[in-house]
C-alpha positions in Angstrom: 1.2 9.6 -4.3 -0.9 10.8 -7.3 0.3 7.7 -9.3 -0.7 5.5 -6.4 -4.1 7.1 -6.3 -4.6 6.4 -10.0 -3.8 2.8 -9.4 -6.3 2.7 -6.4 -9.0 4.0 -8.8 -8.1 1.2 -11.2 -8.6 -1.3 -8.4 -12.0 0.1 -7.7 -13.1 -0.4 -11.3 -12.4 -4.1 -10.7 -14.4 -4.0 -7.4 -11.3 -4.4 -5.4 -10.7 -2.3 -2.3 -9.1 0.9 -3.8 -5.5 0.9 -2.6 -2.6 1.7 -4.9 1.1 1.7 -4.5 4.3 2.6 -6.4 7.9 2.0 -5.6 10.3 4.8 -6.6 14.1 4.7 -7.0 16.0 7.8 -8.0 12.8 9.7 -8.9 11.6 6.9 -11.3 8.6 4.6 -10.7 10.1 1.0 -10.9 7.1 -0.9 -9.5 3.3 -0.4 -9.6 0.5 -2.3 -7.9 -3.1 -2.2 -6.8 -5.2 -4.4 -4.6 -6.1 -7.6 -6.4 -6.8 -10.3 -3.8 -10.3 -10.9 -5.0 -9.5 -11.3 -8.7 -6.4 -13.2 -8.2 -7.8 -15.4 -5.4 -4.7 -14.4 -3.4 -4.8 -13.0 0.1 -1.3 -11.6 -0.4 -2.1 -9.6 -3.5 -2.2 -6.2 -1.7 -1.1 -3.1 -3.6 2.2 -2.9 -1.7 3.1 -6.6 -2.4 2.3 -6.2 -6.1 4.4 -3.0 -6.3 7.3 -4.7 -4.5 7.1 -7.7 -6.8 7.2 -5.6 -9.9 10.1 -3.4 -8.6 12.1 -6.4 -7.6 11.6 -8.1 -10.9 12.5 -5.0 -12.8 15.6 -4.3 -10.8 16.6 -8.0 -10.6 17.0 -7.9 -6.8 14.6 -8.6 -4.0 16.4 -6.0 -1.9 15.3 -2.4 -2.6 17.5 -0.2 -0.4 17.0 3.5 -1.0 13.6 2.9 -2.5 10.5 4.8 -1.4 7.1 3.1 -1.4 4.1 5.3 -1.8 0.7 3.7 -0.8 -2.7 5.2 -0.4 -3.5 3.4 2.8 -1.4 2.7 5.9 0.3 -0.7 5.4 -1.0 -3.8 7.2 1.4 -6.1 9.2 1.9 -8.4 6.2 2.9 -5.5 3.9 5.1 -3.8 6.5 6.9 -7.1 6.9 7.5 -7.4 3.2 8.8 -3.9 3.1 11.2 -4.7 5.9 12.5 -7.8 4.1 12.9 -5.7 0.9 14.9 -3.1 2.9 12.7 -0.3 1.7 14.2 3.0 2.9 11.1 5.1 3.1 7.3 4.5 3.2 4.9 7.3 2.5 1.2 6.6 3.0 -2.1 8.5 2.6 -5.0 7.5 4.8 -4.5 5.9 8.2 -6.1 2.5 8.9 -7.6 2.3 12.4 -8.3 -1.4 12.0 -5.2 -2.9 10.6 -2.6 -0.1 10.3 0.9 -1.3 11.2 2.6 2.1 10.9 1.2 3.5 14.1 -2.5 3.2 14.0 -2.9 -0.3 15.6 0.8 -1.3 15.9 4.0 0.3 14.8 6.1 -2.4 13.3 8.4 0.1 11.7 9.2 1.5 15.1 9.7 -1.8 16.8 13.3 -1.8 18.1 13.6 -5.6 18.1 13.2 -5.8 14.3 16.3 -5.5 12.2 15.2 -3.0 9.6 13.6 0.4 10.0 12.2 2.6 7.2 11.5 6.3 7.5 7.7 6.7 7.7 5.6 9.7 6.5 1.8 9.4 6.9 -1.2 11.6 6.0 0.0 12.5 2.5 -3.1 13.4 0.5 -5.0 11.7 3.3 -8.3 13.3 2.6 -8.3 12.2 -1.0 -7.1 8.7 -0.2 -9.6 8.3 2.6 -12.5 9.7 0.5 -11.8 7.1 -2.2 -12.0 4.3 0.3 -15.0 5.7 2.1 -16.9 6.2 -1.2 -16.0 2.6 -2.3 -17.3 1.1 0.9 -20.5 3.3 1.0 -21.3 2.1 -2.5 -20.7 -1.5 -1.6 -23.0 -1.2 1.4 -25.7 0.5 -0.7 -25.5 -2.4 -3.2 -25.8 -5.0 -0.4 -28.8 -3.2 1.1 -30.6 -3.1 -2.2 -30.0 -6.8 -2.9 
């Protein structure tokens, strides 16, 4: 999760929402990503998607069974779906997302029995640190907007 937090901080330096993600296989980081939808003009450029793309390219396979994805914010529905298609074995997230969280906060796509793949989920890992990074980012953004 510390590697994902470092990537989230990198996103913040680019004025992107500070979310970072890494994909780990056998104890090795095989994919890294951070939020980039603004800079890339791409609504799918979430941290998880970027990390999944990098891992799949490195391993030469779009399926990532046995991989663990660490992300600083609870995945949204799009990212949860991508993880299911990739057959991610485990998802570990930091802060919960009460507005778009798809691992239990708003919906629980990973627990949906009608879907064909289910990852093990662990939430609230370094949640305070992950949440503080997000809260600070949005507070600073609001302050800039109020001044302008």
